[in-house]
C-alpha positions in Angstrom: -19.2 -42.5 -167.1 -22.0 -42.7 -169.5 -24.6 -39.9 -169.8 -27.8 -40.3 -167.8 -30.7 -42.0 -169.6 -33.0 -39.8 -167.6 -32.0 -36.3 -167.9 -33.7 -33.6 -166.0 -36.4 -31.6 -167.9 -35.3 -28.3 -169.0 -36.8 -25.2 -167.4 -40.0 -24.1 -169.2 -39.7 -21.0 -171.3 -40.9 -17.7 -169.8 -44.4 -16.9 -170.7 -44.8 -13.9 -172.9 -45.7 -10.6 -171.2 -49.4 -10.1 -171.0 -49.4 -7.1 -173.2 -46.6 -8.3 -175.6 -47.5 -8.0 -179.3 -47.6 -11.5 -181.0 -47.7 -11.0 -184.7 -50.1 -13.3 -186.6 -48.6 -16.3 -188.4 -49.1 -14.7 -191.8 -46.7 -12.0 -190.8 -43.9 -14.3 -189.6 -44.1 -17.5 -191.6 -42.8 -17.1 -195.2 -44.9 -18.7 -197.9 -42.0 -18.5 -200.3 -38.7 -18.9 -198.4 -36.7 -17.3 -201.2 -39.4 -14.9 -202.1 -41.0 -11.6 -200.5 -40.9 -11.5 -196.6 -44.2 -11.5 -194.8 -43.4 -8.4 -192.9 -40.1 -7.0 -194.1 -39.9 -3.9 -191.9 -40.8 -5.9 -188.9 -41.4 -3.9 -185.7 -38.2 -1.7 -185.8 -40.3 1.0 -187.4 -42.9 2.9 -185.4 -46.5 1.7 -185.9 -48.9 4.3 -187.5 -52.1 4.3 -189.4 -51.6 2.3 -192.6 -53.1 3.4 -195.9 -53.3 -0.2 -197.2 -55.0 -3.4 -196.0 -52.9 -6.6 -196.9 -54.9 -9.1 -198.8 -54.2 -12.8 -198.5 -55.7 -14.2 -201.7 -54.6 -17.4 -203.3 -51.3 -17.6 -205.2 -51.5 -19.5 -208.3 -48.9 -22.0 -209.4 -47.5 -19.7 -212.0 -47.4 -16.8 -209.7 -45.6 -18.9 -207.0 -43.1 -20.2 -209.5 -42.3 -16.7 -210.6 -41.7 -15.6 -207.1 -39.4 -18.5 -206.4 -37.5 -18.0 -209.7 -37.3 -14.3 -210.1 -37.5 -12.7 -206.7 -33.8 -12.8 -206.1 -33.1 -11.0 -209.2 -36.0 -8.6 -209.6 -37.5 -8.3 -206.1 -36.6 -6.5 -203.0 -38.1 -6.3 -199.5 -38.8 -2.9 -198.0 -37.0 -3.5 -194.8 -35.8 0.0 -194.0 -32.3 -1.0 -193.3 -30.5 0.4 -196.4 -30.6 3.1 -199.0 -31.1 1.8 -202.5 -28.8 2.8 -205.4 -31.3 3.3 -208.1 -28.7 3.8 -210.7 -27.2 0.4 -210.0 -30.7 -1.2 -209.7 -31.8 0.1 -213.0 -28.5 0.4 -215.0 -28.8 4.3 -215.0 -32.4 4.6 -216.3 -34.4 7.4 -214.7 -36.8 5.7 -212.2 -40.6 6.2 -211.6 -42.0 4.8 -208.4 -45.5 3.1 -208.7 -47.3 2.7 -205.4 -50.0 0.0 -205.5 -49.9 -2.0 -208.9 -52.7 -4.6 -208.2 -52.0 -7.5 -210.6 -49.4 -5.7 -212.6 -51.0 -5.7 -216.0 -50.9 -2.0 -216.4 -47.4 -1.7 -215.0 -46.2 -4.3 -217.5 -47.8 -2.4 -220.4 -46.2 0.9 -219.3 -42.8 -0.7 -219.0 -43.0 -2.3 -222.4 -44.1 1.0 -224.0 -41.3 2.9 -222.5 -38.2 0.7 -221.9 -36.0 3.8 -221.3 -37.8 4.3 -218.0 -37.3 2.1 -214.9 -40.4 1.3 -212.9 -40.0 0.4 -209.2 -43.4 -1.1 -208.5 -44.3 -1.3 -204.7 -47.2 -3.3 -203.3 -48.0 -5.8 -200.4 -50.2 -8.2 -202.5 -48.3 -11.5 -203.0 -50.3 -12.7 -206.0 -49.8 -9.4 -207.8 -46.1 -9.5 -207.1 -45.8 -13.0 -208.6 -48.0 -12.0 -211.5 -46.0 -8.9 -212.4 -42.7 -10.9 -212.3 -44.2 -13.4 -214.6 -45.5 -10.9 -217.0 -42.0 -9.1 -217.0 -40.2 -12.5 -217.7 -42.7 -13.3 -220.5 -42.4 -9.9 -222.1 -38.7 -9.7 -221.7 -38.9 -6.5 -219.6 -35.7 -5.5 -217.9 -36.8 -2.2 -216.6 -39.2 -3.4 -213.8 -38.3 -4.2 -210.2 -40.9 -5.3 -207.6 -40.8 -3.8 -204.0 -42.6 -5.7 -201.2 -43.9 -3.7 -198.3 -44.9 -0.2 -196.9 -44.1 2.4 -199.6 -43.8 5.1 -196.8 -40.9 3.3 -195.4 -39.4 3.0 -198.9 -39.7 6.6 -199.5 -38.5 7.8 -196.1 -35.7 5.3 -195.3 -34.6 3.7 -198.6 -34.6 6.3 -201.4 -32.1 9.1 -201.7 -33.3 12.7 -202.0 -34.4 13.9 -205.5 -33.8 10.4 -206.9 -37.3 9.8 -208.6 -38.2 11.0 -212.1 -41.9 10.3 -211.3 -44.4 9.0 -208.9 -47.6 7.0 -209.8 -50.5 6.3 -207.5 -53.3 4.7 -209.4 -56.6 3.8 -207.8 -55.5 3.8 -204.1 -57.9 2.5 -201.6 -60.5 5.3 -201.2 -61.4 4.4 -197.6 -64.9 5.8 -198.2 -66.1 5.9 -194.7 -65.5 9.2 -193.0 -63.8 7.7 -190.0 -61.4 6.1 -192.3 -60.4 9.2 -194.3 -57.3 9.5 -192.2 -56.1 6.2 -193.9 -56.0 7.7 -197.4 -52.6 7.8 -198.9 -52.7 11.2 -200.4 -52.4 13.5 -197.4 -50.2 16.6 -196.9 -47.7 14.7 -194.8 -47.3 12.0 -197.6 -46.9 14.8 -200.3 -44.2 16.6 -198.2 -42.2 13.3 -198.0 -42.7 12.4 -201.6 -41.5 15.9 -202.7 -38.2 15.3 -201.0 -37.5 12.1 -203.1 -38.7 13.6 -206.4 -36.3 15.5 -208.7 -37.4 19.0 -209.9 -39.7 18.5 -212.9 -40.7 15.1 -211.9 -44.4 14.3 -212.4 -46.7 13.0 -209.6 -49.6 11.2 -211.3 -52.8 10.1 -209.4 -56.0 8.5 -210.6 -59.1 7.6 -208.8 -62.7 6.7 -209.7 -64.0 7.8 -206.3 -65.2 11.3 -206.6 -64.8 12.5 -203.1 -61.2 11.2 -202.9 -60.4 13.0 -206.2 -61.7 16.2 -204.8 -59.5 15.8 -201.8 -56.5 14.9 -203.9 -57.0 18.1 -205.9 -57.3 20.2 -202.7 -54.2 18.9 -201.0 -52.1 18.9 -204.1 -53.0 22.4 -205.0 -52.2 23.5 -201.5 -48.7 21.9 -201.5 -46.1 24.4 -202.4 -43.7 21.8 -203.7 -46.0 20.9 -206.6 -47.8 22.8 -209.4 -50.7 21.6 -211.4 -49.8 20.8 -215.1 -53.3 22.0 -216.1 -53.6 25.7 -216.8 -57.2 25.7 -215.4 -56.1 24.2 -212.1 -58.4 21.1 -212.5 -58.1 17.5 -213.5 -56.2 16.2 -216.4 -57.3 14.0 -219.3 -56.0 10.4 -219.0 -52.6 10.6 -220.6 -51.9 8.0 -223.4 -49.2 6.3 -221.3 -51.6 5.1 -218.6 -53.4 2.1 -219.8 -57.1 1.5 -219.0 -57.0 -1.1 -216.3 -59.4 -3.9 -215.6 -60.2 -2.3 -212.3 -60.8 1.0 -214.0 -63.0 -0.6 -216.6 -65.2 -2.3 -213.8 -65.6 1.2 -212.3 -66.6 2.8 -215.6 -69.2 0.0 -216.1 -70.7 1.1 -212.8 -70.9 4.6 -213.9 -67.9 5.8 -212.0 -66.0 8.9 -213.3 -62.2 8.5 -213.4 -60.2 11.6 -212.6 -56.4 11.9 -213.3 -54.2 14.5 -211.6 -50.8 15.4 -212.9 -48.7 17.7 -210.7 -45.1 18.8 -211.4 -42.4 18.9 -208.7 -41.2 22.5 -208.6 -37.8 23.6 -207.8 -37.6 25.4 -204.5 
């Protein structure tokens, strides 16, 4: 007997619960199917106050092509599901984690100047990820990997203890309004976590052009027993030669901002 030409309509799908979380499309629809995931950690990690604000600026053709071509080789999603073998990822090089690299120009310059150090560069900004990959390919840099997602999850879930030779946080969002200070990255809880992933002697290097944030950084770092200031006077450090003057930094200097560098060493407990 042939199948009916008028099948009964299927039952309608159940409506979502009234209070169910429905992620926005930009979190669920990949712009580059073979590139960075929109929300790599998904909802399997607890929600908390984020220290970053995702930006959805336009990806250029060159950046998009770099993401499609290179992400599978030099990119990784911060999904929280695995522990990364940094020795394998960087062919045995000591590894520095850079949190927030913008468009990646300074990162590429530092990688080119120090090819014996691997740089694991983490950010959530898709155009910047594509731009850094394009710069790495153009300059023949094999010591850069780009991580997409929340650096807290990367530190807590995906990096082994004492695996980092350094940590760099350059010009993080200062969250200038008082009610947003809790969103600042450099807090005691973050430093305690970072210390567990840094080898003894590893350098934590922060830089900011926001004076109140610099003061907070100095205060919380000085109070953290796992770190010691590299400056004998207990203050800020001069900008080291290996940190390039970034475009963002130049804009701040043009506005009369004062840039502060802080270099603290991970001590052996």
